[in-house]
N, C-alpha and C positions, 0 to 999 in steps of 0.2 A: 770511837763514834765517827760516823762518816757524814758527809754533807748530803743535803736533800738531792742535789743534782747527781751525785755519785750513786745514791741509792736507786734512783730512777734508771740510771745507766746500767747498773748491775742487773736489775730486774729485766730490762729489755734485752740485754745480751744473752740471758738464759732462756728467754721466751722464743724458742725456735718454732717456726711455722709448722703446723700439722699437715699431714698429707691431704691433697685435694679430694673433694667428694663430688658426686653428682647430686644436685639439689633441685627439687621441684620449684617452679617459679613462685608458688605461693609461700614457700619457705625461704626464698632467696633474698628478701629485702634486708639490707644491712650487711650482707656478705660481700666479700671481695671476689670479683669475677677473675678466674684464673685461665681464661682463654680469650682469644679474639673471636667475636661472633660476627659472621658474615652472612648476608642474605643469599639464599638459594633461589630467590624468586624476585619478581618486580612487584612494587606496590604503588598504585593499584595494579593488579595483574591484567587489567583491561581498562579501556576508556569507560568511565562510569559516570552516571548522573550525580551531581552534587546536591540536587534539589528534587522535590516532587514537581512534575510539570509535563511538558510535551517536547519530545525530540523532533527536531525540524531541520530543514536546510535553511540556514540564515537568510539566503538570498530570496526565499519565498515569503518572508514575513515582513509586513509593514503594518502601521496602525490601521485597523479595520479589516485586515486580511482574514479570510475564512478558509480553513483547510479541513479536509475530511480526516477523521481519526481512524486508524487501522487496528486499534486494539490497545492492549495494556501490557507493559513489561514490568513485572515485579522483580525485586531483588532476588537473585538466584535463577531467574528465568532468562530466556534468550529469544530475540526476534529473528524469525527465519527469513532469510533473504536480505534484500537491500531496500531501504526506504526510498520509494520513488519520488520524483519531483511533485510539488503541490500536494503533499500529504504530510501527516504527522502521526505520532503514536504516543499515547500517554505512558509516562515512565515514572517509576518511584526512585527515591533516593537510594543509591548504591547499585541500581540495576545497570547492566551493560548498555551502552549507547549503540543503537543499531548501525550497521554499515549504511553509508549514504547520508546520515545525519551529521551535522557539524556544530550543533548548538542545542541547548535545552532552554525553553521558555518557562519561567516559573509559573505555577498554576495561578498565582495571585494576579497575573496580568492577562488572564484568559477567561473565557466563559464557554461552556459547551452546551449544545442543544441539538438533539436529534442527530448525533454523530458528527456535527460540524463544530469546529473549535474556532472561536473568534479571538484574535490577538489585538490587544490595545496598544502595544508598544513594538517598536522595531527591536530586533535581537541581533547582537553581534556574533560573528563567527567565533566559536570556541567558548561561548558563554556557558557557565554552570556545568562544565565538563571537567572532571578530574582525569587527567591524561595518564595513560599507562606508564608506570615507572617514574612519575613525577615526584613521588615521595621517597621511594627506595629503588635503587638500581640493583640488578642481579650482581652478586659478588661484592657489593658495597659493605664496608665495615660498619656494623651497627653499633657495637660497643667494643672497647679495647680492654685488654688484660689489665687488671689493676683497678678497674672501675668499681667503686663501692655502690652496689645496686640499691636504687631507691624505688619507691612506688611508681615514679614516672617512667622507669625503664621497662616495667612489666609488659605494657601494651606493645612496645616495639619488639620485644623478644617473642611474645606470643604471635604477633602479626607475621613474623617470618617462620613460624611453625615450630618454635622451640618450646618444649614443655619442661625441659631440664637444662641446667647449665653447670659447668664445672666451677666450683667455688672453693674457698677455704672452708675447713671444718670448724665448727664451734667447739671449744673445749668442754669436756665434762667437768663440772665443779662440785666438790663436796663442801658443804657449809656447816661449820661446827661452832656452837656457842658454849662457852664454859662457864661454870658457876653453880654453886649449890643453892643460890637464892633466886634464880630466874625460872619462870614458868611461862608456858605459852599464853599469849593474849586470849581471853575468853574463858580460861580456867578460873576456878575459885581461888582468890588470893588469900594465902595463909599468912600467919605471923612471920615477920622478917623476910617476906618474899617480895619480889618485884617482877613486873612483866618483862618478857624478852622483847626489847625494842630494837636491838641491833639485828637480830635474825630476820624479821620481816622487812626491815629497811634494806638490808643487803640483798635479800631475795628479790625485792622489787627492783633494785638497781641492776641485778643480774638479768631480770626479765626484760628490762629495756635494751639489753644487749643480746636478747634472743635466747637466754639460758634459763632453764628451769632447775632450781635447786631448793629443796625444802630444808629449813634449818633443823639441825639435830642438837639438842641440849645435852651436854655431858657434865656431870658433877665433878668437883675437884677431888677426884679419887684416881690415883696413879694407875691402878689396874684397869678400871673402867675406861679411863682416858686412852690407855695404850691400845685397848681392843678397838675403840672407836676410831682412833687415828690410823691404826693398821688397815682398817677397812677403807677409810677415806683416801689413803695413799694410792688406791687403784685408779683414782681420777687423774685428770690432767692438771687440775689446780685444786689445792686444799686451802680453804679460807677459814681461819680460826679467829674468832673474836673473844678476847679475854684470855687471862692466864699466861701472859708473856712478859710480865714485869719481873720484879725481883723479890716479891713477897713469898711467904712460906707456902702459900697455895697456888703460886704461879708455876704450875708444873709443866706447862707445854714445852718449853725448850729442852728440858731434860728427857721427857718422854720421846720427843722427836729425835733426839740424839740416839736414844736406845733403839729406835726403829731404823736407823741408818740414814737419817736426813742430815745433809751437810749444811751447816749454817754459813751463809755468805755475809750477812750482817745482822746485828741485833739492836743497835741503837742508831738513831738518825738525829742529826743536829737540826731539828725542826720542832715547832710547836703549832698545833697539837701533833701527837704521834711519835714522841721520842723513843719509846721502847719497841718500835716496829721490828719484827723478825721476818727475815726472808731466807729460805733455804731451798735445796733441791734434793730429790732422790731420783736418779735417772733423769727422765724427762719431766717428772712431776714437779711443779712449782708449789712451794708451801709458804703461805703468808700468815704471820701471826700478828694480829692487830691489838693494841691495848683496848680495854673494854669500853672506853668512853665513846658515846655515839658520834660526837663531832670528829674524833680521831678515826673512827670507822668510815665515816663519810668521806673525809679527806683522803684516806688511804685508798679507797676505791677509785676515786678520780685520778689520783696521782700515780698509783702503782698497778692496781688490779685491772681496771678497764684498759689501760695501755697494754698490759700483758695479754689480756683476752684478744684484743684486736691484732696484736702481733702474731699470736698463735694462729689466728684465723686468716692470716695472710693479708690483712688490710694495710694499705700504705699510710693511712692516716692514724697511726697508732700512738703517736706522742701525746702526752697530756695537753689538754686544750687550754693554753694560756692566752687570754686576750688582753688588750690594753684599754684602760679607762682613765678618766680624770677624777681626782679625789675631791669630793664635795666637802670633805672634812679632813682634818689631819689624822694620820695613823702613827701612833707612838707606843708600840707594845713594850718597849724597854726590856728586851730579852737578848741574851747572847746567841740564841738559836734563830734560824730562819723562821720567821713568823708568817703563818697563813691565817689572816684575821677574817672572821666571819663578817660579811659585808652585804648591804643591800646593793642591788645593781639596777640602775634605771637607764633605759636606752632612749636618748634623744638624738641629737646630731652625733653624739658620742656617748659611750657608757659613762655614767656618773656613779662613783663608788662612795659609800659611807659605812662606817663601822656599825655593827649591831651590838648593843649592850648585852653582855652575857656573863654568866657565873662560872665559866670554864668549859672544859671539854665534855662535861656531862649535861650541859644545858640544851635540852632538846627543843625547847620553845625558841631559843635564839637561832638554832639551826633551821627551824621551820620558817622563821622570818627572813632568812638570808637568801641570797641568790648567787653567791660566789665567795671565794677566799682571796682577799687581797694580799699580795706577797710583799713582805718588808724584809730587807736584808738584815743579817746579824748585826746587833747593836745599832740598828738604824731606825730612821723615822721617815715619813713621807709628809710633806707639807700640803696644806689645802691648795687645790688648784694644780698640783703636780701630777704627772702621769705615773701610773703604776700598773703592773701586770696583775691579772687575777685569774684564778682557776675557776672556770665557769661550769655551771650545770643547768642554768636556765637560758 
């Protein structure tokens, strides 16, 4: 049996980044950028009006000044020639400022009648003009290699003309649920059957990482399981929930061995999730999680999400442990590393408190929690002490 930290280390060592791909901007959020993006143009590409108003020579305008208007410049239009002294031209936001003008008076401080525009305020030179190149210079680095792309990056990429960027590839995931008693939610529940809660939960967690994977239910039959797993092994990651312990119908480890999967560990000194299996076949990563929902949830946060991010080339692939203050004592009394379901409240710091639960199958306790507080082997954490927790909220 290996330690929790060693299990994470083995998983990440074997999660080798996939080849880069060209990704459309609308699909790139959450991906790791694998190139430096530089601008081939200036932004704005011309001096443009920042408001709706009148382009003027600032020296011509004082309170009570009246100037003749020479027309209208809309965004995308252009004023022919040069604005002469003692004249103005109406201009819309985003339109190019005409040559000769050095300021834009907001429409709110003007009034127009019969082609004459009256100004109620003095205007400063340069007012309300966005200068060419003031946001982005030609050749300027917009985003660097390794950036994890967020929605706030999309406008900058589009503004410099990029419709696609080179990013890490998301892995293909096969999601298998084992057990003769489980059926899909929404189906008619028969005698001695339960609804598949792990499958939809894991599928939803994968979805938050940009991966679509529909759960496949496989009965505890060696022949059927071998056929299903042989097909699943074509993916980059195989995620199996259930069937990995030591019972008579825990067939997964043996079937995987017969399919050429090399086991790298099978037990981890952690609670929940002691019977965790991890193996490889070529570049395919195989995770076997004990069937309890809390163990599934923890395993995804600690092993599977980090592996997905590592495969996708993200630099922030390590499990996300934060530090909080314990609002109550944690005393799990176990020789294994304990990850205790906890509520997480954010004030000036995170406050952690244990969630009463009936073990790794307690789904309602999981729903009430916001993190796993980590307690060392044979250890405890006193009220008020600091502790690390594995976050998901």
